[in-house]
Every structure is written in C-alpha cells, then in structure tokens.
N, C-alpha and C positions, 0 to 999 in steps of 0.2 A: 504493500500500500504506500502511496506517495506521502511524504511528510507534509505537515500543514503549511509549510512555506514553499512547497514545491509548486511551480507555475501550473503544472497540469492539474494538481489538486485544486488550486485556486480557481482555475477556469471552470472546472467541473461544478464547484460550489457556486460560483458566480452565476452560471447558467441555471442551476437548479433553483436558487433563490429568486432569480429574475422571473420565474414562472408566475409569481404572485405579484400583483401590483402593490406598490408601496401605499400604506394607509395614510401617509402624510402627503400634503400637496401645498405648494406655495404658488398661488395664482392671484393676480390682481390685488396685491398687497395684503393677502390674507394667508395665514398658515392654518390649514384645516386638517383635521384628522377624521377620516370617514365622513367628509363633507360638513363637519361641525367646526366652525371657526374657533381657534384658540387665541390667536393674536391677529389684530387688524391694524390698518394704517402702517404696514411694514414698509420701511424705506426701500427704494429701488436698488440700493447697493447691498442688500442682504440676499444671500443665496441659500438654497436648500439642495443638498445632494444626498442620494441614497447611500446606505451603509456600504453596499457592495461596490459602488463606484469609487469609494474612498479606500476601503479596506479589502484588498484582494489576496493578501497573504498575511501570515502571522506565525510567530514562533510558539504560539499557545499550543497546549496538548491537543491532539487531533479530536478527541471527543468534545472538548470545549469549543474548538473552532467550528465543528460541525453543528453543534447545538446553537451557537450564535448565528451561523449562516442560515440555519433553518428558520430563524425568526427575524432575519434581516429586513423583511418587508414591514416590520413593525416600528422601524426607527430610521434615523438619518442624521445628517450633520447640518448645522447652520454656520455660515461664514459671512464675512462682509469685507468690503474693500474701501479704502480711502484714497484720496488724491495724493496726500503727502505721508511720508514715513514718519513714524514716531516710536518712542519707547513705551508710550501709554496711549492707547486709542479707546475712545468711547463711542458707542453707536447704539441707536435704538434698535431693538428687535421687534418693535411693534407695540401696539396698545393692548393691555389686558384690562378688561372691564366687566364687572358683573359675574365673575366666575370665582368660586371659592378656591383658595390655594393653601397649601401647607408648604412652608419653606424652612430652611436652616440657614442662619446667618452668624457671622462672627461678632460677638459682643465684646470680645477682647482679642488681642493678637492671637492668643492660643486657644481660646474657648469658643464654642458655638452653641447655639440653642434654637429652639423652635419659634416660629412666628406664622400667624395666619392672617388672611385678608381676602379681598376680592378685587383688587385693582393693582396695576403696576406701581402706582404711587404709594401703595401700602407697604411695598417691600422695604427692607432695611439694607443698608450698605453692606457690602461683602457677603451677599447671599450666595450660598454654596450649591443650592438646587431648589427647584420649584416643582411641586406636584399639583396638578390641576384635577379637580373633580369634574368629570364629563358625564353627567347623568343621562344626557340625550342618547348616548350609545352604551350606557351602563359600563363605563370604562374610566380609566385614569390615564393621564398623560404626565410626563415629566420632562423638564428641560434642565440639563446639567452643563454648567460651564466647565471646560476641561483645559488641557494644555495643547499648544500647537507650536512646534519648533522651540524657540526660546521664551515663549510667552505663556502665561497662565491667565485665566479669566475668572471673573465673578460678576454677579448681577447687582445692579444698583437701582434705586427708585428713580423714575423719570417724572416729568410733569405730564398732567392730563392722562394719567394711567399708563404711560409708556414704561416698558421694561428696558433698562439700559444694560449693555454689557461693557465691562471694562476689561481690556486685554493689555497686560503690562509685562515688561521684561525685567524691570528692576535695575536696568542699566541704560544710561544714555548712549552707550556704545552698541546696544543691540536694538535695532529698529526694523520695522516693517510697515507695510501699508495694506496688506490683505491677508485674509484667512479663508481657508476652505472648510475647516472643521474645528472651530473654536468652541462649539457647544454641540451637545448631543440631545436629540429628542426621541422619545419612545412612548408607546402606548400599550396598555394591557388592561384586561378586564379585572385584574386582581392587584390591589395596591402593594402587596408584598412581593408578588412575582415581578412587578414592574421594576423594583429596585434590583432584584437578582438579574433580570434580563438586561437592564440598561447598563449596569456596571460590568456585566460579563462582556457585553459588546464593546464597551470602552477598554476593557482589559485586552481583548483580542486586537483592537485597533492600535492601542498605544504600545503594548508590549513593554511597559515600564513598571508594572507591578503584578502581583499575583493575588488572586482571590483567596479568601479564607479556606475555601474547599480544597485548594491546592497545597495547603501548608499544614504542618503539625503545630499544635499549641503546647505550651509548657505544662508539665505535670501539675503545677500549683493551681491550675484552674479548678481542680477537684478538691481543694484543701482549704484549711483555715490558716491564717497567718497574722502576724503582728508587724506593724510599721512604726518606726520610732518617732515620726515627725511631730505629731501633736503631743506626744509624751514628753519630748525634750527640746524640740526645735533644734537649734544649733549647739545646744549644750550636751548633745548625745556623747556618751563615753562608755567604755566597756563595763564598768561596775553597774551602771544603771541598766544597761541591756541585760546583764546577767540576772539582776534582781527582778526585772520585768518578766523574763521567761520563767523564772522560778515561781513567781506568783501565779502565772497561768497553770503551770504544772501542778502546784499545790491546790489550785482550785478545781482540778479535774479535767482541764482542757489543755492539750499540748499543741501549740502551733507547729505546723509542718513547714512553714516558711517564715523567714524573717527578712524584713527590708530595713537595712540601716540607711536612713534617709540623710538628707543634707546635713553636714557637720563633721564628716569623717575625713574629708579631703585636706590636702596640704595647699592652703590658699593664703594669699596675702595681698596687700594693696600697693599700688604704685607709690614709690617714695619710701616704702619700708624696706628693711633688710631683705634682699631677695631670697635669703636662705632660711628665714624664720617664718613660722606660721602666725597668722593674725590671732590675737588673743581676745578672750572674753566676748565672743559673739553670741547672741541669744536669739533674736527674732529674725524671721525672714524679712529681708530688706536691708539689714546691716551688712550682709555679705554680697550684695548684688553688684558691687563695683570691684569686688576682689577677683583675683585671677589665680589659676592653677600654677604652682611653681615646681611641682614634682608629681609623679604619677602614683606614688605609694601613699599610705595613710599619714595623717597628721600626727603630731607628737603625742597627743593624749591616747591614741591607739598604738603608736609605735612603742610606747613604753610599757605596754601590757606584757607581763611576764607569765610564761607558761605555768599552769597549775596554781596561780595565785588565788583564783576564786574557788579552788577545790580544797584549799587548806582551812583548818579550823579558825585561824586568825586572818581570814580573808578581809580585804579592805571593806570598811563599813560604807553603807549608803543611806543617806537621809532622803526619803521620798518627798519630803517637803521642799528640799532645796531647788529642784528644777522649777517648781511652781513659784517659789519666792523670786528666783532669777527672772522668770518670765513676767511676773507681776511688776518687778522693778523696771524691766526693759519696756513694758507697756507704758509705764509712767514717763519714761524718757521719750517714747514715741509721741505721746500726747503733748508733752511739753514742746517738742520740736514742731508739731503741727500748729500749736498755739503761736509759736514764734513766726512761723511762715504766714499764718493768717494775719498776724499783726503787721508784718512787713508788707503784705499785699494791700492792707488797708491804709498804708501811708505813714505808719508810725516810724519815726527815724531813730529814736532811742530804744534799742532792743536789749540794752545791757541787763535789765532785770530778767529777761528771758534767758539770756546767755548764762547768767549766774546760776539760775535754777537748773539749767541743763547740765552744766559742769558739775554742780553739786550732786545731781542724781547719778551722773556717770561715775563719780568717785565712790558713791555708795554701792553702785553695781560692782566696781572693781574690788571693793572691800568684801562684798559678799562672796566673790570668787575666792578671796582670801589668800591669794598667792599659792593656791592649791597645786598648780602645775609645777611651780618651782620646788615645792616641798616634796612631792611624790616622784618627780622625775628621776631623782637619784636612785630610786628603787628599781628602775627598769632601764631599758635600752633607749637612749635618745640620740646617740651618735648617728649621724646620717649614713655612716658606712656600715653600721651594724645590720647584718642580714641573718642573724642567728635564727635557727628554727624555734628557739625558745622565747622569742619576743615578737610583738606586733600582731598584725592581723592573722598570720598563719597560726600562731600559737592560740590566739583567741578563738578562731573558728574551730580549731581542733578541740579545744576545751569545751566549747558549746556543744559540739556533736557528741563528745564523750559523756557529758552530763545530761543532756536533754535528748533522749532517744526519740527518734522519729523526726528530728529537725532535718528535713531533706534538703532544703534550699536556703541559702543565705545570699541575698541580693544587696547591692549597694547602689546608691544614687550617684548620678553625675549629669551635668548639663550636656547638651549636644555639642557645644563648643568647649567642653572640659569643665569649667566652672561658669558661674553666671557671667563673669567678665572675660571668659575665654582663658587662654594660656598666656602667661606673662612672658614677653619677649626676652630672650637671652637666658632663660632658666632651664630650658630643656634642649635636646638636640634638634628640635623642630623649628621650622621657619615660621615664626609667629609675628604678626604685626598688629598694632593697634589701629583698628578701622572704625572711623566715625559711623554712627548709625543714621540712616535716612529712612523715614517711615513713608510708606505708600500713602497717597492721598485718600485711598479707600479706608484707611484706618482712622480717619478723622471722625467717622461715625461710631467708633467704639467708645466704651466707657473709660474714665480715668483709671489708670492702673499703676500702682507704685513700681511694679517690676519694670514696666516700660520706661518710666521716668528715670529710674536708677540705671538701667542699661544704656539709655541714651546719654545720661550724664557721664558714665564711665567709659563708653565705647566698648568694643569687643576685641580681645586679643585673638585674632583669627589665624589658625594654622592654615597655611596655604593648601588649597584643595588638592594639589598634586600629592600632598603628603597625608591625605585623609586616611588612607589605609594604614600607613605607618602609625599615625596618631592613635587610632582606635586600638590597633593591635598592641601598641606600647602600654596602653592602660589595661586592656582586657587580658592580655597574656599574663601580666603580673598578677592581676586579681584572681585569675583562674588557678595560678600556682599556689596562692595562699588560701584557697578553700572557698572562694566566692563562686557561686554557680550562675549568677545572672546579674543584670543591671536594670535599674529604673532610669531611663533616659528622659530628662526633663528639659524644659525651656527650649523645645525643639524649634519653634518658629521664629528664632532670631536670625536665621540665615537671610531672610528676605530684607533685613535691615542693612546688610553689609555686602550686597551683591554687585555694586556698581562696577568694580574693577575685575570682576571674576566671571564675566560673560552673562550676568543676569541671574535672577533667582532660580530659574529652572536648571541651568547648567551647574550652578554652585550646589544646589540641592542634590542633583544626580551624583556629583563627585563625592559629596559627604555620605550620602546614603549607600553608595556602592562600597565605600570603605567600611561603613558601619555594618553592612550586611555580611561582608567577608569576615569581619572579626567575630560577629555573632555566630556564623557557621563554624569558624575555627575554634573559638574559645568557650562557647556556651551552648554546645549541642544544637545550634541552629534555632533554638527557641527561647533561650533565657534572656529575654528583654521585654520590659513593660514600657510602652511609649506613653509620654505624658506631655501636656501643653503642646499638642500636635494637631489640633482640630481645624485644619485648613486643607483645602484640596491639594495644594502642592505636595504635602506629606503623603497623602493617600495615593496620589497618582504617580509619584516617583519614589516613595520611600518604603513601600511595603512588599518588596520582592521577597524579603526574608522575615520581617517582623510580623508576628501573628497575634499579638495581644496589645491592647491599649486602653487608656482611659476614655470613657464616653461622657463624662461630666466634668464640671468645674470642681475645684477643691471642696472637700467637706469643710464648711465654716460652722464652728460651734456657736458663734455669735456674729452679729452684723459689725464689720470693721468700721462702719460709718456711725455706729452708736445707736441705732434704732433698737430699743429693748425688746421689741417683738421679733427682731431678726432671728433670735434663738429658735423661734418656731417657724416663721415663714420661709427662711432660707433653705430649710430642709426639703420642703415641697418643690422649690425651684430646682434643687439638685436632682430630684427624681425626674422632673420634666426633661432636663438636659439629657439624662442617661437614656430614658425611654425613647425619645424621638431621634437622638443622634444614632442610636443603635440601628435605625432603619437603613442608613447608608454606611456607617462605619462597620456594621456587622457583615458587610459584604467583603471587607478587607481583613478585619481583625476580630478576635474574640473580645466582645465588649467587657470592660472592667468598670464596675460601678463605684470604685474607690472605697476607701476605708471610712469608718465612723468611730465614735467613742461609745462604749457600751453603757457608760454612766451619764450620758447626755440626756437632757430633758426629753428629747425626741428620739432617743436611742431605739425604742421599740418600733417607731415609724420607719426608721432606716432598716432595722433588722428584717421587718416584713418584706421590704423590697429586695434586700440582698438574698433572702431565702429563695426567691423564685426568679432572680435575674439571670441565672444560668452561667454565672461566672464565679470567680474565687470570692471568698468571704474573708475580709481582714479588717482589723480594728487598729486604732492608734491610741489605745488606752494609756493613761498615765499610770505610773507605778502606784498601786493603792487605789486605783480608780476603775474598778471592774464591777459589772453586774453579771455574775456567773450564771444566775438563774436564766437571764435573758440569753446569754451565749449558748447555754445548753439546749435552747430551742432551735439553734442554728447549726450546731456543731456536734458531731459524735465525739466520744471520749478519746478516740485515736487521732483526732485532728482532721478527719475527712468530713465531708458535708453531703447532705442529701440533695445533690445538684440536679436541676432540671437538664433536659437533654437538648435544649435549644437556647437561644438568647431571647429575653423578654422584649416584647414589642407592644406598642399601644394598639388597642382594638380599633376597628373601622369607624365606630361611631365617635371616636375621639380625634380622628385624624385632622379634621378641619375645624376643630373647636379649640377653645382657650381654657385649659384646665387650671390656669393660674389665677385669672381674675375676671372671669365672665359670670361668677356667682351662680353657675348652674352645672358645670361639667365636672364629673369625677374622672380622674385619671384611672383608666382600666388597662392593665397589661396582661397579656396571655403568654403561656408557655406550656411545655409538655413534660410529663414524667414518663417513665418507661411503660406504665400501665394506666395512664389517665392524663387528663389535661388539668390546667390550673389557671385561675383568673385571680388577679389581685386588684382590689379597688382602693384607691388612695385619695383622700381629700387633700389636695395640694393648694387649694385656693388661698389667696392672701398676699401674693406678691408677684412681681414680674417686671418685664422690660418697659421702660417709659421712653418712647422715641424722642420726645422733646428734651427731656433731661439727660438722655443717653446714659441711663444707668438702671440697674435692677433695684426696685424699691418696694416697700410694703403698700398693699391695697387693703387696709384694715377692714373696710366694709364688706370685703369678700370672705373674710375669715369667719366662717359660720358653717353649720351643718348643711350638707348637700345631699339631695335625693336623686336617685337614678334607678337603674335596673341592670340585671345580668341575665345572660342566657347562654346555653351551651354553644350556640352558634357564634358567640363572641370569640371562641377559640378557633384559630385558623388551622384546622386539623390537616389540611392538605399541604401544609408547609414543611412537613417532614414525613418521609416515606413510612417510617415506623408508626406514625400516628394516624395515618389515613384511615385504617380499618376502625380505629377507636371512634372516629368521627361518624361512623355509619351505624352506630348503635341506636336502638329505639328508645332505650331507657337508661338513665344515669343516676347513680347515687351521688349526692352533693353534700360535702362537709364544709361547714363554716368554721374556720379555725378559731376565730376570736369569740364567736357566740357559742361555740362548742355544740353546734346543731347539725343533725343529720336529716336529710330529706331526700325525696325521690322526685325526679322530673322526667318528662318525656321530651323527645327531640322536638315535638310540635307543641309543647306546653307554652303558656304565656310566660313572658319574662318575669323574673323574680324581683320584686321591688326592694330597694335597699336605701338606707340613709346612713351616711358616714359623717362622723363628727370631725371638726378641724384637726389636722395633724394626726389623724388615726386612719385605720385601714381595716379591711377584711380580706381574707384569702379563701377562695372557694375551690375545693378539689372536686373535679368532675370525673367519676370513674364509671366506665361502661358496665352495665349490669348484664351478667351472663345467666341465661336460662338453662337450668339443668333438669334432672329427672324430677317427676312428681311436682311440676310447676315451681320448683325451687329457683329462686332468684338470688344471685350472690355478686358482691363487689367488694374487694378489699380497699379500705381507706388508708391504712398504715398507722404509724405511731402518732397519736394526736398530741403528744407533748412536744412535737416538732412543728415549726411553722409550716414547712412543706411536708406534710404527712405522707403524701403520695411518693415522695422521693425516697422513702425508706423501703419501699417494696422493690426487691432486687430480682425476684423470680415468681412466676405464677403459672401453675399448670392445673387445668380443669380436667378431672377424670369423670367417669360416669356417675359415681356416688361419693366422690370426695374432691377436695380442693387442696393442693399443695402450694404453700407460699413461703418464700424466703424473705426474711425481713432483717434489715440492718438497724441496729440500735437497741436501746433498752427503754422500756416505758410502757405506756398504755396502747395496746393494739386495738384497732377498731375495724370492723367490717360490717357491711350491710348484708343481712341474710333474712330472707322471708320465712325461713323455718329454722328451728333450733337443731343444731347438729346432735348426732347421737354420741359422738366422742370427739375429743380433741387431743392431739399429740404434739408435744413440744420437744423437738430434738429426739424423737423416738419414744419418749415417755408420756404416758397418758396424764393429762392435767385437767383441772377444772376450768370452767369458762362461765361467762355471764351472757345471757340472751334475754331480750325483752320483745314483746309482741310488736313493738314499733320497728323491729328489724335490727336493733343494735346488738352486735355480737362482739364481745370483748374479752381480753385476757391480758395479764401482765407479762412482759418479756424482760428477763434480766439481760444486762450487757455481759456477754461471754468473751473475755479477752482472747482466749485460746482459738476461737473460731473467727477472729476478726470482727466480732460483734454481730455475726450472722446467726440468726435463729431459723430453724425449719419448723414450720407450723402446718399441721394437717388437720382439716376438719372432715369428719366422716358423717354422711347423712343417710 
C-alpha cells in the first residue's frame, strides 16, 4: 500500500473525496453551509478553497489520513489577500449576525476561556475558535484560525457584526500579503464530532502536531498527587516536602506523584553575584525578573544530605513558618501596591511608603533568620560537589525509600528556563537579553502581574539553534538525579521575543522541537505537564510529543484583587475554563484540571469536578492543612483514583449558554465509566468576564440557587466506542451522590428536575439496567463513599442466575436489584447483605491490600 504522502495515494484520495460536493460555498459575499448563510457581506478579497485542493499529501498515519479525506467534503480553508505586505494583517471574514456562537478567547497571554454571543461584534480579542449553532440543518459549524507559513491567526471583534481575522508573524522581518489557508471551516451534525473532525483535518494539513489519539499519556493520569506550590510558594525546601508527604501517608492516602513547583531552581537577578542564588523569595512575582544561572538545584536543595530525614534527630519543621512567611510577603505586596497607587495619583513624596516597605522587608529577612547560613555547613554547598550523598539525587532516593508507591517526582521550570530566561554568561549556552514586545491583540487581555514583570525584566533567551542542547542540558541532569518529569510553565512568552528569530511560529517550532526531543530522550516521551500554554501557537506546533496539559487558569484560593466573595466565585470560573477548553485542547492533550486545596472553603466543589474530569487528581495542601475525609472520597488508599475513561465535557444544552452569570444555567458535564455514564451538575454562577473592564469579576446577583434538569440523553454515549452499547439501554439506575438517592429512569422518561445551591454540585451515575431471569433487573452502582461511585466497578459479568462484579476500594457497595439475591459471596466466602423493596442492594467491602484493593462480589439469584 502506498504511504500517505505518496503522490499516487494522494491522487486516489483526492478523486475519491471529490465525488461528494463540498457542503460549504462562498458565493456573492456569503459563506453558506448546505445553503444556510453563516457569514454575509464577505469582502471580495476573501477566498474559500476545499480541503482536498489545499491538502493532497500528508505524513499523518494512513488510517488518519484516510479518515480525514473521507470527510473532506465537510470542510475547507479561508484565505485572503492584501495589496501590501505586512507582518500583521487584519481582514474581515464577513458579518455574523443573529446566530448563537460559542467561542474560546485568551483573557491573559497564557489562559483562555469560554464566551458566547450572536454577533461578530460580541467576540473578544484573541478568539481561538468559533462554533456556530445551525438549527436550520440540525448541525454545527466551526471556524478555526490556524497557522500558514510564518504567520498565526486569531479572531477579533469587528464593527457592525463583522468577524475580523488577525494574521501576524511577530517579526517585522517576516511579511506577506496573502493567505490560502489561514482559517479552517467545518460542519457536523454533532458538536463533539465536529471538534474531532476539524482538528484531525488541521493535523493532516499542517503536519506540525499530533492528536491525543496518536500519543501515550503519562502514568500519573490515573493517580493522586501533591504539588508544593500553594503549600510553600517559593519557600519550598526538602524538610517541608518530607513532612508534607509524611502527613499524607499518616492520614491514609499516599501520593503517587509529587510536583516540586517553582522555588527549587538556581536563579538570581541581574546585578547580583552570578554564582549565588537569590535569597528569601516567597511569593510568585518576586522571582519573575530572575534568571537561571545553572541547571542543577539551588543551594537549599543542594545541601540536602542523604539519610538526614531518616534519622531520629532529623531536622525539625515548623508548619506555621511557611504561612507566616507568606503572610508577611503579602503585607509587602500590598504595601508596594499602595505605593504604586499613590505614585499614579500624583503624590510626589513617597518616603512614608518606602519606609514601610523597607521595614516589612527587614522583618521578612529576620523571619528567615539566616537559616540558610546556619544549616548550610551541615550539607554540601560547594558548586563542585557532585556526591551521591547530597542534593536532589540523595533527596529523591530518600523519598522513594521512605514513601513506597511514590512513582513520579516532577519539577517545575519555565519554557525559557526561569521566568526571566537564562542569565547570559553563566552557562555554556548563547543567551541574550531580549526586550519583550506584546502583540496588539493582547491589548484586550486583563492586567497580569506576570506580564508586567516579564516585560520589565526582558527574557534571557537561549538562541533557538541551541534549543535542543538547552533542554537536554536541564533534563538529562534531572533524569540522572531521580526526576521523572517536568511541569513546563510560562510557555507563551516566546511570542514576546520573536522579532529577530524569524517570527513567533519559527521560534516556537525550534523550541518545541528541542523540547520534544528531550522529552522523548529523558522522560519516556510522556513526562511533561504543559502549563500557561493556552494559545493556538502551542497546540498547532508544540504538541508533537506533549500529551498532557492544563485546561484552566490557576487555582486561586482567594481573589488577588481583594473581593471577599472571590473565595467562592473564582472556583466556579475555574471549572468553566476547564470544561469548555477541554473541547478543543482535548483533541491534542489529556486535559488536566489543576490542583486545589482540600481544606479550602470550596474544596468539596472542586473535588466533585476532579472526581469525574477524567484526568489526574492532585492537591496543593499546606502542611497541616488537609481534609482527609474529603480526599478519601476521591482517592483509594494506594494513591490511585476511580478515573473516568474519557475527559469531561459540557452537555449540549450548555454549549451556547453562560453558566457564569446568566442567572439560569447550571454547568453540566458528562463522562463515562467502564460500566455506566456520569453527569455532574455544578452551580458556577456568580462571576465572569467583563468586556468593558477587561477582567474577571464577581456578579453577586447571580450567586443564588439555580434550577434545571438532567436526562440520560445528556451523556454523549457515542463519543467512545466502549460506551455506545450502554447508551442503547431502555432503563437506567440513577444514583445521586450528594443526596444519596437511588432511582430508576427510562430512556424516554421526562427529564429529572434539579436545583443546585451556589458553589455546590450533584453527581449522577447512570448505569444500564440488565434484565435477567424471572424478570430480575440489576445494575451495579459501586462504592457510594466515593464521589465517582461508578469508577470503582472494575469488572462485570452477567450469568444466567448470578452476577459477578469486581470492585476496587473499601466502603459501602450499592447496586440496584429488583429482587433480593439468595446468596452473596465476597472473595469466595458467603457474606450477609442488605436489600430493600425499593431495589437497594448493599454490603460493606473492606480494603484488601494484598489484592490491590480489588474485591470479587457474586450475587446469586
């Protein structure tokens, strides 16, 4: 058989797909799909070309290539031409009016979120895609801005309903005047299929990334972990990490992965001794102008001595100290904000502010207490010391010795090394300080301290020709000292510094090529979590190897701008980011819903969403700040999780609604377990994007109970082959996790009415009912002490007069059974059970360590 890029193969598929007429047509200034206008008043310089006329060959795997070609009549490319060349071109794609749309836009350089409207003027700047509701033909259409040559594109709002496309290179040295395929359009009868089909077509066309279906994901997606960020911020150090892991272990939950977040690297500031680490950093922001000056760990980790935490007189740790340091650092931050506000208001004498800030900084230094100088003599601080008995290698070895089951230890780093890149002259690499230049499109994003600081300090950029060497230098060292992966953050800074490097697309390709090679070489090809990456540049050129990434903004435990209600409403905003971003990001990467803190006021709200998100579950609890009862509803004792088999997505009736501040929409997300479906209903109302103020703010009048309904058809059973048959059942057992209620519904029953209180949720497990002998009806629910009860069912076999079930976990097992069993066997031994005439069948299952927590249950009828 000819390979997919063979001309003969291409011609065959071109002829085959051409047998069907394209469903799109650009005629008389209108872009129509099956004769229904999507865009009108389209300028004459805009073109539409069929998929097959643009893409006739590809390096994609043959089955994928054939699949895309078979559907090529459902899509095509938009282009435009201008009279003059430029590095940034704007053009109308036509007028959008009176048609509901769902979109994703960048509200910060690094983060994207959902937005809805019905006019091109409703769009927000830096929109990454637009999905249209086309009820006239019971279909959906999508327009996706992509890359062409050295240019990437995004949508912007225009006047009088026009949709504007911006194509930019990021370099005045890279110019053009025309495009053949700068955006892709596609149509489908299914809003979930349309994302799969459209991004598959773009993948085949561009050959610059791979779909999630083509890649492996890291093992940690099935596990529970701990991230150090909110626990310590930049004060993270070995003793605190050790005590944190010990608390989890003592509490009956063992993290299977650890992420040592920002604070472990060797960084310093311009003007400081290039061979010394910056000292006494606490909050994010204070490190954002610092640069990497060596690739190994900073002094507080280098001085760790092997076995020191295993000895009876191990170094003490005061769990109050990180919180005290953080509290004092916040005081400094507020004092500096007050000074800046005073300066902006025209006050000339700022001495009182300066005096206060200096006083607070001295107090912070005193709280650190010269600790580093006192304890450094106990360990290895000499830069030439590479003993096996010191540093990260000794620390990771001791962690694995003491905490059995700790499979993965990841560390954080920025895409450019540190927030401020690599300090010139401190490594063997060619690094130069490059001033930052922001795209005009980012003028519509909200104020961001990270952007302010990075622009202030510029970036120490390693030359793109050395990108492979750069990442391998970092990662090969980390791999040798026991680190199994990295969390790569601050990804979208490259667009700031692309002027002299061929533009943002070329610079990104060079960096991601080097990163991908290092990932394959040093971390088994999967050990990388991408973060602060939510822009199409990254997804279209950076995901050849990367297979997991964040789909939401950071977990904020309170509003950084001081709104006391932010502790509540920011949590719903986070869920909206994650649910809607997963629609497109889930085509490239495994969605990661980020960490949260189990003792937060809305911890249960977060836990409910993580339980059915389909990704890893991890927290950033402070030492001494855990709710183990809550965590045990998410995590098995061995640190694994009852994970769904897909990634969670919003239901159809949420797609073109505003679940944040329309005062009427409940966020509903669907997913699958091995033997049933699951729906989550979350009241996220109370906050959202304000286009005028260009920020996310509270809408307190929306923070109230919301009513809606759920139905088995809300679950998209056809989105996974294994789930299709489950969606064909006539009858389902439905379990309400929070109400602890079991009911039965038919596939054609009326929707079940629900009311959800603010910042709360309900999880509904839908399990197909099986009809057995003598009119017996049966459906296993699972362990009801877990949020995702259905995820605990590992095996299910229906026999003529019995049912065999494999269950993971310990606790209260529940099933629906229309008749009482005659006998019940647990791991081969007959045991008692409880049955009531309403169909509830239950028994208690112990956690059996020797069997990996798996219990075999048999009911005989």
